[in-house]
PQR file of N, CA, C, O and H, with PARSE charges and radii, in Angstrom:
ATOM      1  N   UNK A   1    -130.037-109.893 -89.554 -0.4000 1.5000
ATOM      2  CA  UNK A   1    -130.293-108.941 -90.488 -0.0000 2.0000
ATOM      3  C   UNK A   1    -132.960-109.777 -89.953  0.5500 1.7000
ATOM      4  O   UNK A   1    -133.736-110.706 -89.731 -0.5500 1.4000
ATOM      5  N   UNK A   2    -132.834-108.928 -90.057 -0.4000 1.5000
ATOM      6  CA  UNK A   2    -134.200-109.742 -88.995 -0.0000 2.0000
ATOM      7  C   UNK A   2    -135.438-109.123 -90.253  0.5500 1.7000
ATOM      8  O   UNK A   2    -135.729-108.013 -90.700 -0.5500 1.4000
ATOM      9  H   UNK A   2    -132.204-108.173 -90.238  0.4000 1.0000
ATOM     10  N   UNK A   3    -135.730-109.989 -90.390 -0.4000 1.5000
ATOM     11  CA  UNK A   3    -137.939-109.265 -91.482 -0.0000 2.0000
ATOM     12  C   UNK A   3    -138.283-109.086 -90.554  0.5500 1.7000
ATOM     13  O   UNK A   3    -137.836-109.666 -89.564 -0.5500 1.4000
ATOM     14  H   UNK A   3    -135.494-110.890 -90.026  0.4000 1.0000
ATOM     15  N   UNK A   4    -139.491-107.950 -90.511 -0.4000 1.5000
ATOM     16  CA  UNK A   4    -140.169-107.890 -89.776 -0.0000 2.0000
ATOM     17  C   UNK A   4    -142.343-107.293 -90.231  0.5500 1.7000
ATOM     18  O   UNK A   4    -142.957-106.914 -91.228 -0.5500 1.4000
ATOM     19  H   UNK A   4    -139.854-107.479 -91.315  0.4000 1.0000
ATOM     20  N   UNK A   5    -142.565-107.486 -89.223 -0.4000 1.5000
ATOM     21  CA  UNK A   5    -143.795-107.303 -90.434 -0.0000 2.0000
ATOM     22  C   UNK A   5    -144.450-105.962 -89.424  0.5500 1.7000
ATOM     23  O   UNK A   5    -144.752-105.884 -88.233 -0.5500 1.4000
ATOM     24  H   UNK A   5    -142.066-107.794 -88.413  0.4000 1.0000
ATOM     25  N   UNK A   6    -144.486-104.924 -90.674 -0.4000 1.5000
ATOM     26  CA  UNK A   6    -145.143-103.850 -89.947 -0.0000 2.0000
ATOM     27  C   UNK A   6    -146.609-103.693 -89.601  0.5500 1.7000
ATOM     28  O   UNK A   6    -146.765-102.473 -89.545 -0.5500 1.4000
ATOM     29  H   UNK A   6    -144.241-104.988 -91.641  0.4000 1.0000
ATOM     30  N   UNK A   7    -147.520-104.155 -89.395 -0.4000 1.5000
ATOM     31  CA  UNK A   7    -148.083-103.847 -89.033 -0.0000 2.0000
ATOM     32  C   UNK A   7    -148.477-105.004 -87.512  0.5500 1.7000
ATOM     33  O   UNK A   7    -149.636-104.970 -87.099 -0.5500 1.4000
ATOM     34  H   UNK A   7    -147.393-105.146 -89.441  0.4000 1.0000
ATOM     35  N   UNK A   8    -147.754-105.669 -87.008 -0.4000 1.5000
ATOM     36  CA  UNK A   8    -148.161-106.038 -85.947 -0.0000 2.0000
ATOM     37  C   UNK A   8    -146.031-105.474 -84.904  0.5500 1.7000
ATOM     38  O   UNK A   8    -144.911-105.008 -85.110 -0.5500 1.4000
ATOM     39  H   UNK A   8    -146.812-105.697 -87.343  0.4000 1.0000
ATOM     40  N   UNK A   9    -147.149-106.174 -83.655 -0.4000 1.5000
ATOM     41  CA  UNK A   9    -145.416-105.248 -82.574 -0.0000 2.0000
ATOM     42  C   UNK A   9    -143.805-107.162 -83.564  0.5500 1.7000
ATOM     43  O   UNK A   9    -143.672-108.028 -84.429 -0.5500 1.4000
ATOM     44  H   UNK A   9    -148.059-106.553 -83.487  0.4000 1.0000
ATOM     45  N   UNK A  10    -143.273-106.566 -82.531 -0.4000 1.5000
ATOM     46  CA  UNK A  10    -142.501-107.794 -82.636 -0.0000 2.0000
ATOM     47  C   UNK A  10    -141.833-107.816 -80.847  0.5500 1.7000
ATOM     48  O   UNK A  10    -142.042-107.279 -79.759 -0.5500 1.4000
ATOM     49  H   UNK A  10    -143.381-105.863 -81.828  0.4000 1.0000
ATOM     50  N   UNK A  11    -141.168-108.566 -81.323 -0.4000 1.5000
ATOM     51  CA  UNK A  11    -141.038-110.143 -79.910 -0.0000 2.0000
ATOM     52  C   UNK A  11    -139.867-110.345 -79.670  0.5500 1.7000
ATOM     53  O   UNK A  11    -139.273-110.985 -80.538 -0.5500 1.4000
ATOM     54  H   UNK A  11    -140.999-109.003 -82.206  0.4000 1.0000
ATOM     55  N   UNK A  12    -138.987-109.869 -78.331 -0.4000 1.5000
ATOM     56  CA  UNK A  12    -138.370-111.029 -78.567 -0.0000 2.0000
ATOM     57  C   UNK A  12    -138.237-111.492 -77.416  0.5500 1.7000
ATOM     58  O   UNK A  12    -138.560-110.731 -76.503 -0.5500 1.4000
ATOM     59  H   UNK A  12    -139.469-109.349 -77.625  0.4000 1.0000
ATOM     60  N   UNK A  13    -137.786-112.708 -77.094 -0.4000 1.5000
ATOM     61  CA  UNK A  13    -137.109-113.041 -75.334 -0.0000 2.0000
ATOM     62  C   UNK A  13    -135.478-113.497 -75.554  0.5500 1.7000
ATOM     63  O   UNK A  13    -134.995-113.675 -76.673 -0.5500 1.4000
ATOM     64  H   UNK A  13    -137.524-113.326 -77.835  0.4000 1.0000
ATOM     65  N   UNK A  14    -134.886-113.618 -74.556 -0.4000 1.5000
ATOM     66  CA  UNK A  14    -133.584-114.373 -74.412 -0.0000 2.0000
ATOM     67  C   UNK A  14    -134.290-114.779 -73.817  0.5500 1.7000
ATOM     68  O   UNK A  14    -135.335-114.520 -73.219 -0.5500 1.4000
ATOM     69  H   UNK A  14    -135.278-113.473 -73.647  0.4000 1.0000
ATOM     70  N   UNK A  15    -133.154-116.027 -74.148 -0.4000 1.5000
ATOM     71  CA  UNK A  15    -133.537-118.012 -73.882 -0.0000 2.0000
ATOM     72  C   UNK A  15    -132.061-117.762 -73.175  0.5500 1.7000
ATOM     73  O   UNK A  15    -131.256-116.886 -73.491 -0.5500 1.4000
ATOM     74  H   UNK A  15    -132.305-116.237 -74.633  0.4000 1.0000
ATOM     75  N   UNK A  16    -131.896-118.880 -72.008 -0.4000 1.5000
ATOM     76  CA  UNK A  16    -130.466-119.566 -71.520 -0.0000 2.0000
ATOM     77  C   UNK A  16    -129.433-118.137 -70.992  0.5500 1.7000
ATOM     78  O   UNK A  16    -128.224-118.099 -71.219 -0.5500 1.4000
ATOM     79  H   UNK A  16    -132.550-119.592 -71.751  0.4000 1.0000
ATOM     80  N   UNK A  17    -129.920-117.430 -70.528 -0.4000 1.5000
ATOM     81  CA  UNK A  17    -129.788-116.669 -70.334 -0.0000 2.0000
ATOM     82  C   UNK A  17    -129.784-116.509 -68.997  0.5500 1.7000
ATOM     83  O   UNK A  17    -130.744-116.433 -68.230 -0.5500 1.4000
ATOM     84  H   UNK A  17    -130.902-117.461 -70.344  0.4000 1.0000
ATOM     85  N   UNK A  18    -127.788-116.429 -68.623 -0.4000 1.5000
ATOM     86  CA  UNK A  18    -127.484-116.153 -66.964 -0.0000 2.0000
ATOM     87  C   UNK A  18    -126.281-116.532 -66.693  0.5500 1.7000
ATOM     88  O   UNK A  18    -125.530-116.784 -67.635 -0.5500 1.4000
ATOM     89  H   UNK A  18    -127.009-116.491 -69.246  0.4000 1.0000
ATOM     90  N   UNK A  19    -125.933-116.628 -65.670 -0.4000 1.5000
ATOM     91  CA  UNK A  19    -124.758-117.429 -65.481 -0.0000 2.0000
ATOM     92  C   UNK A  19    -124.612-119.075 -65.088  0.5500 1.7000
ATOM     93  O   UNK A  19    -125.481-119.657 -64.439 -0.5500 1.4000
ATOM     94  H   UNK A  19    -126.543-116.422 -64.905  0.4000 1.0000
ATOM     95  N   UNK A  20    -123.823-119.497 -65.404 -0.4000 1.5000
ATOM     96  CA  UNK A  20    -123.922-121.056 -64.183 -0.0000 2.0000
ATOM     97  C   UNK A  20    -124.446-121.208 -62.954  0.5500 1.7000
ATOM     98  O   UNK A  20    -124.824-120.433 -62.075 -0.5500 1.4000
ATOM     99  H   UNK A  20    -123.117-119.024 -65.931  0.4000 1.0000
ATOM    100  N   UNK A  21    -124.386-122.408 -63.086 -0.4000 1.5000
ATOM    101  CA  UNK A  21    -125.030-122.712 -61.231 -0.0000 2.0000
ATOM    102  C   UNK A  21    -124.011-122.131 -60.293  0.5500 1.7000
ATOM    103  O   UNK A  21    -124.299-121.246 -59.487 -0.5500 1.4000
ATOM    104  H   UNK A  21    -124.079-123.038 -63.800  0.4000 1.0000
ATOM    105  N   UNK A  22    -122.741-122.683 -60.426 -0.4000 1.5000
ATOM    106  CA  UNK A  22    -121.786-122.486 -59.386 -0.0000 2.0000
ATOM    107  C   UNK A  22    -121.280-121.416 -59.574  0.5500 1.7000
ATOM    108  O   UNK A  22    -120.144-121.289 -59.116 -0.5500 1.4000
ATOM    109  H   UNK A  22    -122.507-123.402 -61.080  0.4000 1.0000
ATOM    110  N   UNK A  23    -121.936-120.144 -60.359 -0.4000 1.5000
ATOM    111  CA  UNK A  23    -121.892-118.757 -60.174 -0.0000 2.0000
ATOM    112  C   UNK A  23    -121.736-118.641 -58.630  0.5500 1.7000
ATOM    113  O   UNK A  23    -122.459-119.364 -57.945 -0.5500 1.4000
ATOM    114  H   UNK A  23    -122.859-120.247 -60.731  0.4000 1.0000
ATOM    115  N   UNK A  24    -120.852-117.791 -58.011 -0.4000 1.5000
ATOM    116  CA  UNK A  24    -120.739-117.201 -57.081 -0.0000 2.0000
ATOM    117  C   UNK A  24    -122.024-115.409 -56.209  0.5500 1.7000
ATOM    118  O   UNK A  24    -121.444-114.333 -56.060 -0.5500 1.4000
ATOM    119  H   UNK A  24    -120.265-117.203 -58.568  0.4000 1.0000
ATOM    120  N   UNK A  25    -122.975-115.484 -55.967 -0.4000 1.5000
ATOM    121  CA  UNK A  25    -123.538-113.875 -55.867 -0.0000 2.0000
ATOM    122  C   UNK A  25    -123.949-113.500 -55.257  0.5500 1.7000
ATOM    123  O   UNK A  25    -125.109-113.688 -54.891 -0.5500 1.4000
ATOM    124  H   UNK A  25    -123.446-116.357 -56.088  0.4000 1.0000
ATOM    125  N   UNK A  26    -122.741-112.392 -54.640 -0.4000 1.5000
ATOM    126  CA  UNK A  26    -122.088-112.064 -53.317 -0.0000 2.0000
ATOM    127  C   UNK A  26    -122.181-110.723 -54.235  0.5500 1.7000
ATOM    128  O   UNK A  26    -122.313-110.720 -55.459 -0.5500 1.4000
ATOM    129  H   UNK A  26    -121.798-112.239 -54.937  0.4000 1.0000
ATOM    130  N   UNK A  27    -122.028-108.954 -52.915 -0.4000 1.5000
ATOM    131  CA  UNK A  27    -121.804-107.967 -52.395 -0.0000 2.0000
ATOM    132  C   UNK A  27    -120.879-107.716 -53.139  0.5500 1.7000
ATOM    133  O   UNK A  27    -121.126-108.671 -53.876 -0.5500 1.4000
ATOM    134  H   UNK A  27    -121.920-108.957 -51.921  0.4000 1.0000
ATOM    135  N   UNK A  28    -119.797-107.149 -53.720 -0.4000 1.5000
ATOM    136  CA  UNK A  28    -119.006-106.928 -54.649 -0.0000 2.0000
ATOM    137  C   UNK A  28    -117.656-105.343 -52.613  0.5500 1.7000
ATOM    138  O   UNK A  28    -117.827-104.175 -52.264 -0.5500 1.4000
ATOM    139  H   UNK A  28    -119.597-106.374 -53.121  0.4000 1.0000
ATOM    140  N   UNK A  29    -116.509-106.625 -52.050 -0.4000 1.5000
ATOM    141  CA  UNK A  29    -115.901-106.234 -51.203 -0.0000 2.0000
ATOM    142  C   UNK A  29    -115.786-104.634 -51.096  0.5500 1.7000
ATOM    143  O   UNK A  29    -116.211-103.990 -50.137 -0.5500 1.4000
ATOM    144  H   UNK A  29    -116.370-107.574 -52.334  0.4000 1.0000
ATOM    145  N   UNK A  30    -115.341-104.255 -51.883 -0.4000 1.5000
ATOM    146  CA  UNK A  30    -115.119-103.097 -50.695 -0.0000 2.0000
ATOM    147  C   UNK A  30    -116.085-102.119 -51.561  0.5500 1.7000
ATOM    148  O   UNK A  30    -115.491-101.283 -52.242 -0.5500 1.4000
ATOM    149  H   UNK A  30    -114.996-104.778 -52.662  0.4000 1.0000
ATOM    150  N   UNK A  31    -117.882-102.124 -51.630 -0.4000 1.5000
ATOM    151  CA  UNK A  31    -119.052-101.330 -51.247 -0.0000 2.0000
ATOM    152  C   UNK A  31    -118.805-101.647 -49.831  0.5500 1.7000
ATOM    153  O   UNK A  31    -118.693-100.679 -49.080 -0.5500 1.4000
ATOM    154  H   UNK A  31    -118.365-102.803 -51.076  0.4000 1.0000
ATOM    155  N   UNK A  32    -118.677-103.098 -49.217 -0.4000 1.5000
ATOM    156  CA  UNK A  32    -119.108-103.435 -47.440 -0.0000 2.0000
ATOM    157  C   UNK A  32    -118.483-103.282 -47.026  0.5500 1.7000
ATOM    158  O   UNK A  32    -117.470-103.972 -47.137 -0.5500 1.4000
ATOM    159  H   UNK A  32    -118.768-103.885 -49.828  0.4000 1.0000
ATOM    160  N   UNK A  33    -118.567-102.229 -46.187 -0.4000 1.5000
ATOM    161  CA  UNK A  33    -118.132-102.042 -44.752 -0.0000 2.0000
ATOM    162  C   UNK A  33    -118.838-101.597 -43.875  0.5500 1.7000
ATOM    163  O   UNK A  33    -120.063-101.561 -43.997 -0.5500 1.4000
ATOM    164  H   UNK A  33    -119.390-101.668 -46.097  0.4000 1.0000
ATOM    165  N   UNK A  34    -117.707-100.834 -41.982 -0.4000 1.5000
ATOM    166  CA  UNK A  34    -119.213-101.262 -41.865 -0.0000 2.0000
ATOM    167  C   UNK A  34    -120.734-100.041 -41.476  0.5500 1.7000
ATOM    168  O   UNK A  34    -121.859-100.186 -40.998 -0.5500 1.4000
ATOM    169  H   UNK A  34    -116.712-100.863 -41.883  0.4000 1.0000
ATOM    170  N   UNK A  35    -119.991 -98.989 -41.966 -0.4000 1.5000
ATOM    171  CA  UNK A  35    -121.037 -98.534 -42.534 -0.0000 2.0000
ATOM    172  C   UNK A  35    -122.728 -99.360 -44.209  0.5500 1.7000
ATOM    173  O   UNK A  35    -123.827 -99.869 -44.433 -0.5500 1.4000
ATOM    174  H   UNK A  35    -119.077 -98.871 -42.354  0.4000 1.0000
ATOM    175  N   UNK A  36    -121.728 -98.916 -44.603 -0.4000 1.5000
ATOM    176  CA  UNK A  36    -122.400 -99.978 -45.437 -0.0000 2.0000
ATOM    177  C   UNK A  36    -122.618-101.810 -45.434  0.5500 1.7000
ATOM    178  O   UNK A  36    -122.414-102.625 -46.334 -0.5500 1.4000
ATOM    179  H   UNK A  36    -120.836 -98.503 -44.421  0.4000 1.0000
ATOM    180  N   UNK A  37    -122.980-101.944 -44.397 -0.4000 1.5000
ATOM    181  CA  UNK A  37    -123.018-103.848 -44.483 -0.0000 2.0000
ATOM    182  C   UNK A  37    -123.599-103.852 -45.722  0.5500 1.7000
ATOM    183  O   UNK A  37    -124.248-102.920 -46.196 -0.5500 1.4000
ATOM    184  H   UNK A  37    -123.146-101.283 -43.666  0.4000 1.0000
ATOM    185  N   UNK A  38    -123.217-105.583 -46.587 -0.4000 1.5000
ATOM    186  CA  UNK A  38    -124.813-106.919 -47.075 -0.0000 2.0000
ATOM    187  C   UNK A  38    -126.241-105.642 -46.415  0.5500 1.7000
ATOM    188  O   UNK A  38    -126.450-104.711 -45.638 -0.5500 1.4000
ATOM    189  H   UNK A  38    -122.690-106.341 -46.202  0.4000 1.0000
ATOM    190  N   UNK A  39    -127.038-106.777 -47.738 -0.4000 1.5000
ATOM    191  CA  UNK A  39    -127.907-106.785 -46.684 -0.0000 2.0000
ATOM    192  C   UNK A  39    -128.763-107.940 -47.240  0.5500 1.7000
ATOM    193  O   UNK A  39    -129.930-108.136 -46.901 -0.5500 1.4000
ATOM    194  H   UNK A  39    -126.868-107.534 -48.369  0.4000 1.0000
ATOM    195  N   UNK A  40    -127.937-108.835 -48.304 -0.4000 1.5000
ATOM    196  CA  UNK A  40    -128.375-110.204 -48.773 -0.0000 2.0000
ATOM    197  C   UNK A  40    -126.499-110.981 -48.630  0.5500 1.7000
ATOM    198  O   UNK A  40    -125.527-110.522 -49.229 -0.5500 1.4000
ATOM    199  H   UNK A  40    -126.989-108.676 -48.579  0.4000 1.0000
ATOM    200  N   UNK A  41    -126.478-112.282 -47.618 -0.4000 1.5000
ATOM    201  CA  UNK A  41    -125.960-113.342 -48.394 -0.0000 2.0000
ATOM    202  C   UNK A  41    -125.119-114.094 -49.927  0.5500 1.7000
ATOM    203  O   UNK A  41    -125.720-114.877 -50.663 -0.5500 1.4000
ATOM    204  H   UNK A  41    -127.268-112.654 -47.131  0.4000 1.0000
ATOM    205  N   UNK A  42    -124.596-113.935 -50.013 -0.4000 1.5000
ATOM    206  CA  UNK A  42    -123.928-114.426 -50.527 -0.0000 2.0000
ATOM    207  C   UNK A  42    -124.186-115.729 -50.994  0.5500 1.7000
ATOM    208  O   UNK A  42    -123.630-116.604 -50.330 -0.5500 1.4000
ATOM    209  H   UNK A  42    -124.109-113.298 -49.415  0.4000 1.0000
ATOM    210  N   UNK A  43    -125.179-116.284 -52.378 -0.4000 1.5000
ATOM    211  CA  UNK A  43    -125.181-117.854 -53.162 -0.0000 2.0000
ATOM    212  C   UNK A  43    -125.009-117.942 -53.701  0.5500 1.7000
ATOM    213  O   UNK A  43    -124.517-116.923 -54.186 -0.5500 1.4000
ATOM    214  H   UNK A  43    -125.630-115.573 -52.917  0.4000 1.0000
ATOM    215  N   UNK A  44    -125.034-119.078 -54.582 -0.4000 1.5000
ATOM    216  CA  UNK A  44    -124.857-119.769 -56.127 -0.0000 2.0000
ATOM    217  C   UNK A  44    -125.797-118.847 -56.818  0.5500 1.7000
ATOM    218  O   UNK A  44    -126.392-117.820 -56.490 -0.5500 1.4000
ATOM    219  H   UNK A  44    -125.434-119.906 -54.188  0.4000 1.0000
ATOM    220  N   UNK A  45    -125.733-119.465 -57.726 -0.4000 1.5000
ATOM    221  CA  UNK A  45    -126.998-118.779 -58.940 -0.0000 2.0000
ATOM    222  C   UNK A  45    -127.599-120.106 -58.577  0.5500 1.7000
ATOM    223  O   UNK A  45    -128.377-120.343 -57.653 -0.5500 1.4000
ATOM    224  H   UNK A  45    -125.250-120.299 -57.992  0.4000 1.0000
ATOM    225  N   UNK A  46    -127.192-120.777 -59.306 -0.4000 1.5000
ATOM    226  CA  UNK A  46    -128.170-122.745 -59.063 -0.0000 2.0000
ATOM    227  C   UNK A  46    -129.624-122.372 -57.792  0.5500 1.7000
ATOM    228  O   UNK A  46    -130.838-122.494 -57.958 -0.5500 1.4000
ATOM    229  H   UNK A  46    -126.560-120.584 -60.057  0.4000 1.0000
ATOM    230  N   UNK A  47    -128.424-121.650 -55.927 -0.4000 1.5000
ATOM    231  CA  UNK A  47    -129.524-121.611 -55.456 -0.0000 2.0000
ATOM    232  C   UNK A  47    -130.643-120.800 -55.257  0.5500 1.7000
ATOM    233  O   UNK A  47    -131.641-121.173 -54.640 -0.5500 1.4000
ATOM    234  H   UNK A  47    -127.438-121.551 -55.791  0.4000 1.0000
ATOM    235  N   UNK A  48    -130.465-119.426 -55.890 -0.4000 1.5000
ATOM    236  CA  UNK A  48    -131.462-119.191 -55.913 -0.0000 2.0000
ATOM    237  C   UNK A  48    -132.597-119.380 -57.029  0.5500 1.7000
ATOM    238  O   UNK A  48    -133.737-118.927 -56.933 -0.5500 1.4000
ATOM    239  H   UNK A  48    -129.654-119.123 -56.390  0.4000 1.0000
ATOM    240  N   UNK A  49    -131.962-120.323 -58.387 -0.4000 1.5000
ATOM    241  CA  UNK A  49    -132.687-120.379 -59.092 -0.0000 2.0000
ATOM    242  C   UNK A  49    -134.101-121.461 -58.324  0.5500 1.7000
ATOM    243  O   UNK A  49    -135.281-121.511 -58.668 -0.5500 1.4000
ATOM    244  H   UNK A  49    -131.035-120.692 -58.465  0.4000 1.0000
ATOM    245  N   UNK A  50    -133.552-122.037 -57.472 -0.4000 1.5000
ATOM    246  CA  UNK A  50    -134.711-123.348 -57.219 -0.0000 2.0000
ATOM    247  C   UNK A  50    -135.274-122.753 -55.606  0.5500 1.7000
ATOM    248  O   UNK A  50    -136.202-123.139 -54.895 -0.5500 1.4000
ATOM    249  H   UNK A  50    -132.593-121.997 -57.193  0.4000 1.0000
ATOM    250  N   UNK A  51    -134.486-121.907 -55.466 -0.4000 1.5000
ATOM    251  CA  UNK A  51    -135.371-120.615 -54.682 -0.0000 2.0000
ATOM    252  C   UNK A  51    -136.526-120.324 -55.526  0.5500 1.7000
ATOM    253  O   UNK A  51    -137.525-120.067 -54.853 -0.5500 1.4000
ATOM    254  H   UNK A  51    -133.732-121.594 -56.043  0.4000 1.0000
ATOM    255  N   UNK A  52    -136.640-120.299 -56.332 -0.4000 1.5000
ATOM    256  CA  UNK A  52    -137.602-119.171 -57.773 -0.0000 2.0000
ATOM    257  C   UNK A  52    -138.205-119.917 -58.075  0.5500 1.7000
ATOM    258  O   UNK A  52    -139.419-119.714 -58.045 -0.5500 1.4000
ATOM    259  H   UNK A  52    -135.830-120.508 -56.879  0.4000 1.0000
ATOM    260  N   UNK A  53    -137.892-120.696 -58.354 -0.4000 1.5000
ATOM    261  CA  UNK A  53    -138.635-121.748 -58.507 -0.0000 2.0000
ATOM    262  C   UNK A  53    -139.413-123.231 -57.421  0.5500 1.7000
ATOM    263  O   UNK A  53    -139.690-124.401 -57.687 -0.5500 1.4000
ATOM    264  H   UNK A  53    -136.906-120.861 -58.378  0.4000 1.0000
ATOM    265  N   UNK A  54    -139.507-122.513 -56.372 -0.4000 1.5000
ATOM    266  CA  UNK A  54    -139.756-123.965 -55.502 -0.0000 2.0000
ATOM    267  C   UNK A  54    -141.061-123.304 -55.126  0.5500 1.7000
ATOM    268  O   UNK A  54    -141.448-122.311 -55.742 -0.5500 1.4000
ATOM    269  H   UNK A  54    -139.281-121.563 -56.156  0.4000 1.0000
ATOM    270  N   UNK A  55    -141.863-123.918 -53.966 -0.4000 1.5000
ATOM    271  CA  UNK A  55    -143.148-123.432 -53.537 -0.0000 2.0000
ATOM    272  C   UNK A  55    -143.325-123.252 -52.333  0.5500 1.7000
ATOM    273  O   UNK A  55    -144.212-123.819 -51.695 -0.5500 1.4000
ATOM    274  H   UNK A  55    -141.549-124.725 -53.466  0.4000 1.0000
ATOM    275  N   UNK A  56    -142.482-122.413 -51.841 -0.4000 1.5000
ATOM    276  CA  UNK A  56    -142.158-122.050 -50.335 -0.0000 2.0000
ATOM    277  C   UNK A  56    -142.063-120.701 -50.393  0.5500 1.7000
ATOM    278  O   UNK A  56    -141.877-120.246 -49.264 -0.5500 1.4000
ATOM    279  H   UNK A  56    -141.761-121.952 -52.359  0.4000 1.0000
ATOM    280  N   UNK A  57    -142.150-119.198 -51.918 -0.4000 1.5000
ATOM    281  CA  UNK A  57    -142.271-118.809 -51.390 -0.0000 2.0000
ATOM    282  C   UNK A  57    -143.284-117.761 -51.220  0.5500 1.7000
ATOM    283  O   UNK A  57    -143.121-116.548 -51.344 -0.5500 1.4000
ATOM    284  H   UNK A  57    -142.301-119.567 -52.835  0.4000 1.0000
ATOM    285  N   UNK A  58    -144.001-118.193 -51.016 -0.4000 1.5000
ATOM    286  CA  UNK A  58    -145.216-118.312 -50.944 -0.0000 2.0000
ATOM    287  C   UNK A  58    -146.172-116.431 -51.268  0.5500 1.7000
ATOM    288  O   UNK A  58    -147.376-116.219 -51.125 -0.5500 1.4000
ATOM    289  H   UNK A  58    -144.133-119.179 -50.915  0.4000 1.0000
ATOM    290  N   UNK A  59    -145.579-115.868 -51.509 -0.4000 1.5000
ATOM    291  CA  UNK A  59    -145.648-114.531 -52.259 -0.0000 2.0000
ATOM    292  C   UNK A  59    -144.078-113.943 -51.392  0.5500 1.7000
ATOM    293  O   UNK A  59    -143.666-112.857 -50.985 -0.5500 1.4000
ATOM    294  H   UNK A  59    -144.601-116.040 -51.625  0.4000 1.0000
ATOM    295  N   UNK A  60    -143.795-114.727 -51.408 -0.4000 1.5000
ATOM    296  CA  UNK A  60    -142.747-113.150 -50.513 -0.0000 2.0000
ATOM    297  C   UNK A  60    -141.940-113.049 -51.957  0.5500 1.7000
ATOM    298  O   UNK A  60    -142.359-113.664 -52.938 -0.5500 1.4000
ATOM    299  H   UNK A  60    -144.130-115.609 -51.739  0.4000 1.0000
ATOM    300  N   UNK A  61    -140.660-112.163 -52.013 -0.4000 1.5000
ATOM    301  CA  UNK A  61    -140.021-111.766 -52.771 -0.0000 2.0000
ATOM    302  C   UNK A  61    -138.485-113.300 -52.763  0.5500 1.7000
ATOM    303  O   UNK A  61    -137.855-113.763 -51.812 -0.5500 1.4000
ATOM    304  H   UNK A  61    -140.320-111.663 -51.217  0.4000 1.0000
ATOM    305  N   UNK A  62    -138.437-113.550 -53.907 -0.4000 1.5000
ATOM    306  CA  UNK A  62    -137.278-114.691 -53.297 -0.0000 2.0000
ATOM    307  C   UNK A  62    -135.999-114.569 -52.984  0.5500 1.7000
ATOM    308  O   UNK A  62    -135.239-115.466 -52.619 -0.5500 1.4000
ATOM    309  H   UNK A  62    -138.948-113.174 -54.680  0.4000 1.0000
ATOM    310  N   UNK A  63    -135.728-113.232 -53.161 -0.4000 1.5000
ATOM    311  CA  UNK A  63    -134.340-112.036 -52.394 -0.0000 2.0000
ATOM    312  C   UNK A  63    -134.937-111.917 -50.804  0.5500 1.7000
ATOM    313  O   UNK A  63    -134.016-111.874 -49.988 -0.5500 1.4000
ATOM    314  H   UNK A  63    -136.345-112.503 -53.458  0.4000 1.0000
ATOM    315  N   UNK A  64    -136.148-111.862 -50.271 -0.4000 1.5000
ATOM    316  CA  UNK A  64    -136.220-112.030 -48.809 -0.0000 2.0000
ATOM    317  C   UNK A  64    -135.501-113.541 -48.390  0.5500 1.7000
ATOM    318  O   UNK A  64    -134.758-113.637 -47.413 -0.5500 1.4000
ATOM    319  H   UNK A  64    -136.896-111.896 -50.934  0.4000 1.0000
ATOM    320  N   UNK A  65    -135.707-114.243 -48.930 -0.4000 1.5000
ATOM    321  CA  UNK A  65    -134.434-114.884 -49.001 -0.0000 2.0000
ATOM    322  C   UNK A  65    -133.075-116.323 -48.234  0.5500 1.7000
ATOM    323  O   UNK A  65    -132.836-117.413 -47.715 -0.5500 1.4000
ATOM    324  H   UNK A  65    -136.311-114.165 -49.723  0.4000 1.0000
ATOM    325  N   UNK A  66    -132.517-114.610 -48.974 -0.4000 1.5000
ATOM    326  CA  UNK A  66    -131.158-113.811 -48.564 -0.0000 2.0000
ATOM    327  C   UNK A  66    -130.408-113.019 -48.414  0.5500 1.7000
ATOM    328  O   UNK A  66    -129.202-112.832 -48.578 -0.5500 1.4000
ATOM    329  H   UNK A  66    -132.712-113.724 -49.396  0.4000 1.0000
ATOM    330  N   UNK A  67    -132.177-111.999 -47.687 -0.4000 1.5000
ATOM    331  CA  UNK A  67    -131.215-111.228 -46.357 -0.0000 2.0000
ATOM    332  C   UNK A  67    -130.800-111.990 -45.051  0.5500 1.7000
ATOM    333  O   UNK A  67    -131.107-113.022 -44.454 -0.5500 1.4000
ATOM    334  H   UNK A  67    -133.156-112.151 -47.553  0.4000 1.0000
ATOM    335  N   UNK A  68    -130.003-111.008 -44.935 -0.4000 1.5000
ATOM    336  CA  UNK A  68    -129.007-111.199 -43.647 -0.0000 2.0000
ATOM    337  C   UNK A  68    -129.415-110.046 -42.608  0.5500 1.7000
ATOM    338  O   UNK A  68    -128.824-109.947 -41.533 -0.5500 1.4000
ATOM    339  H   UNK A  68    -129.754-110.170 -45.419  0.4000 1.0000
TER
END
């Protein structure tokens, strides 16, 4: 149960939500073939977080770091 205030907007924030640092993220093998190649290399979630929090993005998207 939640007690809400009818005169203000309710905001919910998910925290500590995500896979473990060593979870391997990659395209699903059945979806990748010679006609549908992977666009990104596989990586551990911890590496993804390090890229996001690094100062090296310089305006680029984090996923650009993992493009093949």
